[in-house]
C-alpha positions in Angstrom: -0.4 30.0 21.0 -3.0 28.1 19.0 -6.1 27.0 21.0 -5.9 23.3 20.3 -9.4 22.6 21.8 -11.0 25.3 19.7 -9.3 24.0 16.5 -9.6 20.3 17.3 -10.4 18.1 14.3 -11.8 14.9 15.9 -12.2 12.7 12.8 -8.5 12.4 11.9 -5.3 12.0 13.9 -1.5 11.6 13.7 -0.7 8.5 15.8 2.5 6.9 16.9 3.3 3.9 19.2 5.6 3.9 22.2 5.8 0.3 23.4 8.2 -1.8 25.5 10.7 -2.0 22.6 11.7 1.5 23.6 13.3 0.2 26.8 10.3 0.2 29.1 11.1 0.0 32.8 14.4 -1.7 33.6 14.5 -2.4 37.4 18.2 -3.1 37.2 19.3 0.4 36.4 18.2 4.0 37.0 16.3 5.3 34.1 17.6 8.2 32.1 14.9 9.4 29.7 17.5 10.9 27.4 18.9 7.3 26.9 15.6 6.1 25.4 15.9 7.1 21.8 12.4 6.1 20.8 10.9 8.2 23.6 13.0 11.2 22.7 12.1 10.8 19.0 8.4 10.6 20.0 8.7 13.9 21.7 10.5 15.4 18.7 7.8 14.0 16.3 5.1 15.4 18.5 6.7 18.8 18.6 7.1 18.8 14.8 3.4 17.9 14.4 1.9 20.1 17.1 4.1 23.2 17.6 7.0 23.6 15.2 6.7 26.6 12.8 9.7 25.4 10.9 8.0 22.0 10.2 4.8 23.8 9.1 2.6 22.1 11.7 -1.2 22.1 11.8 -2.1 22.1 15.5 -5.8 21.4 14.8 -5.0 17.7 14.2 -4.5 15.8 17.4 -1.3 13.8 18.0 -1.9 10.5 19.7 0.7 8.3 21.5 -0.4 4.7 22.0 1.4 3.1 25.0 1.5 -0.1 27.0 1.6 -0.6 30.7 5.4 -0.6 30.6 5.7 3.0 29.3 6.9 4.9 32.4 4.3 7.1 34.0 6.8 10.0 34.0 7.1 9.7 30.2 3.4 9.6 29.7 3.0 12.7 31.9 5.7 14.6 29.9 4.0 13.6 26.6 0.7 14.9 27.8 2.3 18.1 29.0 3.8 18.5 25.5 0.2 18.3 24.1 -0.2 14.7 23.1 -3.2 12.5 23.8 -1.8 9.3 25.5 -3.8 6.1 25.2 -2.8 2.9 26.9 -3.7 -0.4 25.3 -3.4 -4.0 26.4 -0.8 -6.2 24.8 -1.4 -8.6 22.0 0.7 -11.8 22.3 2.6 -12.7 19.2 1.6 -16.3 19.7 3.5 -18.5 17.2 5.1 -15.4 15.6 7.6 -15.0 18.4 10.1 -12.3 17.4 13.8 -13.0 17.1 14.6 -9.8 19.0 13.0 -9.4 22.5 12.8 -5.6 21.9 10.0 -6.4 19.4 7.8 -8.2 21.9 5.1 -5.6 21.5 5.0 -5.3 17.8 1.7 -7.1 17.4 0.2 -4.8 19.9 0.4 -2.1 17.2 -2.7 -3.9 15.8 -4.6 -2.1 18.6 -4.3 1.0 16.4 -7.2 -0.4 14.4 -9.5 -0.2 17.4 -9.2 3.6 17.5 -12.6 3.9 15.8 -13.2 7.4 17.2 -11.1 8.5 14.2 -12.2 8.2 10.6 -8.6 8.2 9.3 -5.3 7.8 11.1 -1.9 8.7 9.8 0.3 6.3 11.6 4.0 7.4 11.9 6.7 5.3 13.6 8.3 7.4 16.3 11.7 7.3 14.5 10.8 9.9 12.0 11.9 13.4 11.0 9.2 15.8 9.7 10.2 18.8 7.7 7.0 20.0 6.1 3.3 20.0 6.8 1.5 16.7 6.5 -2.1 17.4 7.0 -2.9 17.2 3.3 -2.2 13.5 3.4 -5.8 12.9 4.6 -6.9 14.0 1.2 -4.6 11.9 -0.8 -6.4 9.9 -3.4 -5.1 6.6 -1.9 -7.0 7.3 1.3 -10.5 7.0 -0.3 -12.5 4.2 1.1 -12.4 1.0 -0.9 -14.9 -1.8 -1.3 -13.4 -5.2 -0.4 -13.2 -7.4 -3.4 -15.1 -10.7 -3.4 -12.7 -13.0 -5.2 -13.4 -16.5 -3.7 -9.8 -17.7 -4.1 -8.7 -15.0 -1.5 -11.3 -16.1 1.1 -10.2 -18.7 3.7 -12.6 -20.7 5.8 -10.2 -20.5 8.8 -10.0 -16.6 8.7 -12.6 -14.2 10.0 -14.8 -12.4 7.5 -13.2 -9.3 5.9 -14.9 -6.0 6.4 -17.2 -4.8 3.6 -15.0 -1.7 3.1 -11.5 -0.7 4.2 -8.7 1.8 3.5 -5.0 1.1 3.7 -2.5 3.4 2.0 1.3 3.4 2.4 4.6 3.3 0.5 6.6 0.4 -0.8 9.7 -0.4 1.2 12.7 0.9 -0.8 15.1 -1.7 0.9 18.2 0.6 0.8 19.6 4.1 0.2 20.2 3.7 -3.5 16.6 4.4 -4.6 15.9 7.1 -7.1 13.7 10.2 -6.3 10.9 10.1 -7.0 11.1 6.6 -5.7 9.4 3.6 -7.4 5.7 3.1 -6.7 5.2 -0.3 -8.2 6.6 -2.3 -5.3 4.3 -5.0 -3.7 5.7 -4.9 -0.1 4.4 -2.0 2.0 6.4 -0.3 4.8 3.9 0.1 7.7 6.2 2.6 9.4 4.2 5.3 7.7 0.6 4.5 6.7 -2.9 6.0 6.5 -5.8 3.7 7.3 -9.4 3.6 8.6 -9.7 1.9 12.0 -12.2 -0.9 12.0 -13.2 -3.5 14.6 -14.0 -5.9 11.8 -10.6 -5.4 10.3 -9.0 -5.8 13.7 -10.8 -9.1 14.3 -9.7 -10.3 10.8 -6.1 -9.5 11.7 -6.4 -11.5 15.0 -7.8 -14.4 13.1 -4.8 -14.4 10.7 -2.4 -14.1 13.7 -4.0 -17.2 15.2 -3.0 -19.4 12.2 0.6 -20.7 12.5 2.6 -20.1 9.4 -0.1 -18.1 7.6 2.4 -15.3 6.9 6.1 -14.8 7.2 6.6 -13.5 10.7 10.0 -11.9 10.1 8.7 -8.3 10.2 5.9 -9.0 12.8 2.8 -6.8 12.4 4.2 -5.4 9.1 4.3 -9.0 7.7 0.7 -9.7 8.8 -0.6 -6.4 7.3 1.2 -7.1 4.1 -0.5 -10.5 3.9 -3.9 -9.0 4.7 -3.5 -6.2 2.2 -1.4 -8.0 -0.5 -1.8 -6.5 -3.9 -3.3 -9.6 -5.4 -5.8 -10.1 -2.4 -9.2 -8.8 -1.7 -8.0 -5.7 0.3 -5.0 -4.5 -1.7 -3.1 -1.5 -0.2 -2.9 1.7 -2.2 0.3 3.7 -2.8 0.4 7.3 -1.3 2.0 10.2 -3.2 5.7 9.7 -3.0 6.5 13.0 -1.4 4.7 12.4 1.9 7.4 10.0 3.2 10.6 8.2 2.4 12.1 5.1 4.1 15.8 4.6 3.8 16.0 8.4 3.2 18.9 10.6 2.0 19.5 14.3 1.4 18.5 13.7 -2.2 15.0 12.9 -1.1 14.8 16.0 1.1 16.1 18.3 -1.7 13.6 16.6 -4.0 10.7 17.8 -1.8 9.9 14.8 0.4 8.2 15.9 3.7 9.1 13.2 6.2 11.9 10.7 6.7 12.1 7.3 8.4 15.3 6.7 10.3 16.7 6.5 13.8 18.5 9.8 13.8 19.4 9.7 17.5 21.7 6.7 17.2 25.3 6.5 16.0 24.7 4.4 12.8 27.1 5.9 10.3 24.9 4.9 7.4 22.2 7.5 8.3 22.3 10.6 6.1 24.3 13.3 7.8 22.3 16.2 6.5 19.0 14.7 7.7 20.5 13.7 11.0 21.7 17.3 11.5 18.2 18.6 10.8 16.7 16.2 13.3 19.2 17.3 16.0 18.2 20.9 15.3 14.6 20.0 15.7 15.4 18.3 19.0 17.1 21.4 20.2 14.3 23.6 19.0 11.8 21.3 20.8 13.7 21.5 24.1 14.0 25.3 23.8 10.3 25.6 23.1 9.2 23.7 26.2 11.7 25.5 28.4 10.3 28.8 27.2 6.7 27.6 27.5 6.6 25.7 30.8 10.1 25.5 32.2 10.4 21.8 31.2 13.2 20.2 29.1 
């Protein structure tokens, strides 16, 4: 086994979020961890990034799971036993941007990711992902170079906090459906924050909170993703940069995988018939591989 402490690379990390939208603690029924798809998928993602030889993992890069106080202690303990670093954060109220679905009540809490300034770069990956190839090269993608914040006065608002002097935000456009070509388009203006690389920054975090505090400043339909798209709009002073298309695909299909993409954003544990059957089969194989690995290593499931 790889000595993770010896090979630890402290300045970058793969990070995911496991909040109350995963099911949390329901006092009205006994909890079966296998029924919590987001939790199961978090474990699969962690296995792919930390241990899987078939996913080409690099165990020198830490895997961090950010949780809230509703994430069950048993789940936290299991994730830590798997090898993840578990960090609890306090909730951020959505304020006026109340989500339409109560499962999304913690979406604004994902802004806490920008307080993880112990890392110079974070690759944030929503837990509902399949990884099939090594991702550590993403931290050297040209889009992840630090940018100077532009000073166009028309993009400065008196009711918003000061923007940081520098920033880094890199992601992919949202493809909005399965019918995209591969390579997919890179000229879209709306980024999908389900897979993104950024530099944590207290100044940036404070700027986000100031925007959140202004009713109607952004379309709240997609919660934190909408806020981040406003803050990093292409025509603004902190425009987001497009990553190389092969790192990740949203609305993925077998075509993307055969084209060479390395990770895929979809809830492969559920019964949605629109999900690509080949990719769902690979995810299920990765889940079985994960469970076998931990049974062999420590007797756990």
